[in-house]
C-alpha positions, 0 to 999 in steps of 0.5 A: 377893242382896237388899241387905237380906238381905246387910245382915241377914246382915252384922249377924247372922252375927258375933253368931250366931257369938259366941253359938254360941261361948259356948254351945259353950264352956259345953257343954264345962264340967263342974259342977266347971269351972263352980264353979271359974270362979264361985269365980274371979269371986267371989274376984277382986280387982276393984280391978285391974279398976277400974284397967283400966276407968280406963285404958280411959277414959284411952285414949278421952280420948287418942283424942278429943284425938288427933283434933283434930290431924287436924281442925285442918289442915282448919280445924275445932276441935270442943269436946273434950267433943263429941269424947270423946262421939262416940268413946264412941258409936262404940265403943258402936255397934260392939258391935251393928253392925260398923264402924258406929261410924266412920260414927256418929262422923262423923255425930255430930261433923257434927251437933254441930260442923258438920264435913262428914261426908266430912272427918270420916270421912277423918280417922277412916280416917287414924286407923285407918291409925296404929292398924293400924300399931301393931297390926302392930307389937305382933304383930311384937313377939309373934312376936319374943318367942315365936318358939319357942313359936309356931313349935313350936305351928305345927310341932307340935315340942317342940324349943324351940331349933329354927331352923326356926320362926325361918327360917319367921317371919322369912325365908320368911313375909316373902318369901312376903308380898312375892311375894304382893303382887307377884302381886296387883299384876299381877292383874286380879282385882277382889278383888286390885285391892281388896286392892292399893288397900287396901294403897296407901291404908294407905301413903298414910295413913301418909305423910300422918301424917308430913307433918302439922303436929303429927305428933309430938303425934299420934304420941305419943298413938298410942303412948300409946293402945296402951301404955294398951291393953296396960296395961289387959290387964296390970293385970287379970292381978293380979286372979287369983292364978293369972295374977298372975305371967305373963311379959311375953311372955305379956301381949303374946301374950294381948293380941294374940290378944284384939285379933284376936278383936275382928275376928271378932265384935262386940266379941269376943263369945264369941271374946275369952274363948275365945281369950285363955284359949287363949293363957294356957293355953300358959303353963301357966295352968290352964284354969278360971282362964284362962277366968275371966280371959278372961271378967272382962277381956271383961266389964269392957271391954264394960260400960265401953263400954256404960255410957259410950257410953249416957251419951254418947248421952243427954248429948250433946244435953243438953250442946249444948243449953246450949252454944248 
């Protein structure tokens, strides 16, 4: 297959899937469903949504500051403002082309701080290792807090106290994962080799973080960023009366589902509102308020990225022009 065609499919397929999901979801709504969702949007308390956006900005500032700890040992100390705008530009471009943001971030910092692209991209991948580890940790917490709910959903069982979900999630699944790893390690299949290289890359990246000079500051900011992410989701639950009393476990499960949906389409287009709503419905939230919450949350996050990412694209050349 032609490289151009492959690239076009890679870019357009997630967007097309997201648009299809939006169309499919709305096609199932009755007129009363649409009216109910409109009412939720109209009556929502947007002060909480504003707080979520403020927290999001704080997480981006922390991410830019954390980046310094990886660049300093290489002999580079970029201006903080440039680091922040490079991060925001990366998030903006990821909305349009998956994974393009990382390369754009490295290219931006190369242009304005003269940091070699290869070294910049290496530090960004090291950051991703820490973020993947944090995501897996939160997924583990979600499974731990809601073993019965997730297990009953998987096994279609109404016995919440059943021991089988716990055995499956905490014993059988890890054993299966380890045996799969051993099998892939011995395999000569190209895909298996790539998977093992990826796993070893994550492990090596994690080890390098613990041996770096300012590891505790780096780890603090990593933890801080992910706590902020959860808080961004949590505070928006107070925007609607129907979601304002969700238990902590529901917040974690909803956050995890929303986070995973971001990998399916560009910026969670179509997938985020649908999957988050599905998670909240498990906690007896009515369908329409759950859908409204998903759309409010996704819209706020996306607007934040579009506005501040676009401003960064415009302002970064102007800022650096007057710094010379």
